[in-house]
C-alpha positions as CSV (number, residue, x, y, z in Angstrom):
1,M,-54.3,-14.0,46.9
2,G,-52.2,-13.7,43.8
3,G,-50.6,-10.0,44.0
4,V,-48.2,-8.5,42.3
5,F,-45.4,-6.3,44.6
6,L,-43.9,-3.6,43.1
7,R,-40.9,-2.7,44.9
8,I,-38.6,0.0,44.0
9,V,-34.9,0.2,45.0
10,F,-32.9,3.2,45.2
11,I,-29.6,3.0,44.8
12,E,-27.4,5.8,45.9
13,K,-25.5,8.1,43.2
14,K,-22.0,6.8,44.1
15,W,-23.0,2.8,43.4
16,F,-24.4,4.1,40.2
17,L,-21.0,5.6,39.3
18,F,-19.6,2.9,40.3
19,L,-21.5,0.5,38.0
20,A,-21.2,3.0,35.1
21,I,-17.1,2.5,35.3
22,C,-16.9,-0.8,35.6
23,I,-19.1,-1.2,32.4
24,C,-17.0,1.2,30.8
25,F,-13.7,-1.2,31.5
26,L,-15.1,-4.4,30.7
27,V,-16.4,-3.0,27.2
28,G,-13.2,-1.1,26.6
29,G,-11.4,-4.5,27.6
30,W,-13.5,-6.4,25.3
31,F,-12.7,-3.9,22.7
32,I,-9.1,-3.9,23.0
33,T,-9.0,-7.7,23.3
34,R,-11.0,-8.9,20.5
35,P,-9.3,-10.6,17.6
36,E,-9.5,-8.0,15.2
37,A,-7.5,-5.4,17.2
38,V,-4.9,-7.4,18.3
39,E,-1.4,-7.0,17.2
40,T,0.3,-10.0,15.6
41,S,3.3,-10.7,13.7
42,G,4.1,-12.6,10.9
43,S,3.4,-12.5,7.5
44,S,0.4,-10.3,6.2
45,T,-1.5,-11.7,3.6
46,A,-0.4,-8.6,1.5
47,A,2.7,-8.9,-0.4
48,K,5.7,-6.7,0.9
49,K,8.2,-4.9,-1.8
50,Y,11.4,-4.9,-0.2
51,A,13.7,-1.6,-1.6
52,I,17.7,-2.2,-1.5
53,N,19.7,0.8,-2.2
54,M,23.5,0.9,-3.2
55,V,25.7,2.9,-4.8
56,T,28.9,2.8,-6.4
57,G,31.9,3.2,-4.3
58,E,35.6,3.9,-4.8
59,F,39.6,3.5,-2.9
60,K,42.1,5.3,-3.8
61,S,45.6,5.3,-2.4
62,T,49.1,5.7,-3.3
63,R,51.8,2.9,-3.5
64,D,55.1,3.9,-1.8
65,D,56.3,3.9,-5.6
66,G,54.1,7.3,-6.3
67,K,51.9,5.3,-8.0
68,E,48.2,5.6,-7.6
69,I,45.8,2.7,-7.5
70,E,42.2,2.3,-6.8
71,A,39.4,0.1,-6.6
72,Y,35.5,0.1,-7.4
73,R,33.0,-1.8,-5.1
74,W,29.0,-1.5,-4.6
75,D,27.9,-0.6,-1.2
76,P,26.6,-2.6,0.6
77,G,28.3,-5.5,-0.9
78,T,26.2,-8.2,0.6
79,I,22.7,-7.8,0.3
80,Y,19.9,-10.2,2.0
81,V,16.4,-11.0,0.6
82,P,13.7,-13.2,0.7
83,K,12.8,-15.7,-1.8
84,D,10.3,-15.3,-4.3
85,E,9.2,-11.9,-2.9
86,P,9.0,-8.5,-5.0
87,L,12.5,-6.5,-4.9
88,K,13.6,-3.1,-6.0
89,L,17.1,-2.6,-6.2
90,S,18.4,1.4,-6.6
91,I,21.8,1.8,-7.8
92,F,23.0,5.2,-7.6
93,G,26.0,5.9,-9.5
94,V,28.7,8.0,-7.4
95,N,32.2,6.7,-8.6
96,G,33.4,5.9,-12.3
97,K,31.6,7.0,-15.3
98,E,30.0,3.9,-16.1
99,H,29.8,0.2,-14.6
100,P,28.1,-2.3,-17.0
101,F,27.1,-5.4,-15.0
102,Y,25.0,-8.6,-14.9
103,I,23.9,-10.9,-11.9
104,E,25.4,-14.1,-12.2
105,G,23.2,-17.0,-12.7
106,T,20.0,-14.7,-14.1
107,N,19.5,-13.0,-17.3
108,I,19.3,-9.6,-15.6
109,K,21.6,-6.9,-16.7
110,G,22.5,-3.3,-17.2
111,T,24.6,-0.2,-17.0
112,V,25.1,2.3,-13.7
113,K,26.1,5.6,-15.0
114,K,27.6,8.4,-12.8
115,G,24.9,10.6,-11.0
116,K,22.3,8.7,-12.6
117,E,20.0,6.0,-10.4
118,T,19.2,2.6,-12.1
119,V,15.9,0.6,-10.7
120,L,16.0,-3.0,-10.7
121,N,12.4,-4.9,-9.9
122,L,13.6,-8.1,-9.2
123,R,11.9,-11.6,-8.2
124,I,14.2,-14.4,-7.3
125,K,12.3,-17.6,-7.2
126,K,15.6,-20.0,-6.3
127,E,17.4,-19.8,-2.9
128,G,21.2,-19.1,-3.3
129,V,23.9,-16.9,-3.4
130,Y,23.8,-14.5,-7.1
131,R,26.8,-12.5,-7.7
132,L,26.5,-8.9,-9.4
133,I,29.4,-8.5,-11.2
134,C,30.6,-5.2,-12.8
135,T,32.0,-6.3,-16.4
136,A,34.4,-2.7,-16.1
137,H,36.1,-4.1,-12.9
138,H,36.1,-7.7,-13.0
139,D,39.6,-8.3,-11.7
140,I,42.3,-6.7,-10.0
141,K,44.1,-5.4,-13.5
142,N,40.7,-3.7,-13.9
143,N,40.7,-1.8,-10.6
144,G,38.4,-4.6,-9.3
145,P,36.8,-6.9,-8.6
146,M,33.5,-5.2,-7.9
147,I,31.3,-8.0,-7.2
148,A,28.6,-7.6,-4.5
149,Y,26.7,-10.6,-3.1
150,I,23.2,-10.9,-3.4
151,V,21.8,-13.6,-0.5
152,V,18.3,-15.0,-1.4
153,D,16.8,-17.2,1.8
């Protein structure tokens, strides 16, 4: 005799709820931990564009003999940038009428004028320390030296 027995199992309502909650946790855990949803550190495939803001600054003082002295500077005086990455360097003129400049070791030059923003879009491909030099204030006799350092790493 080959008969098929159909057995109906009745599950209490609380066990049904428990099972549903377990399934939700499992699906939620899978969703959170799957590789597409996990945050990772490190470089992304999209290129980052670094933005650095600088200003021109001035220090003034009076010597004991009453003579006023002043010195100009870039602020910040040292910036660190990654090698071979796009960089937006924005320099705002706060003090001094104008500051003609060049970046030593490159063909980059320009002028920062008081109340104006000068924007340089750069990509420095070689590691090293590059000096941003104001030609109007290049030494002590000319209220300088007005030099900033660009460290490319």
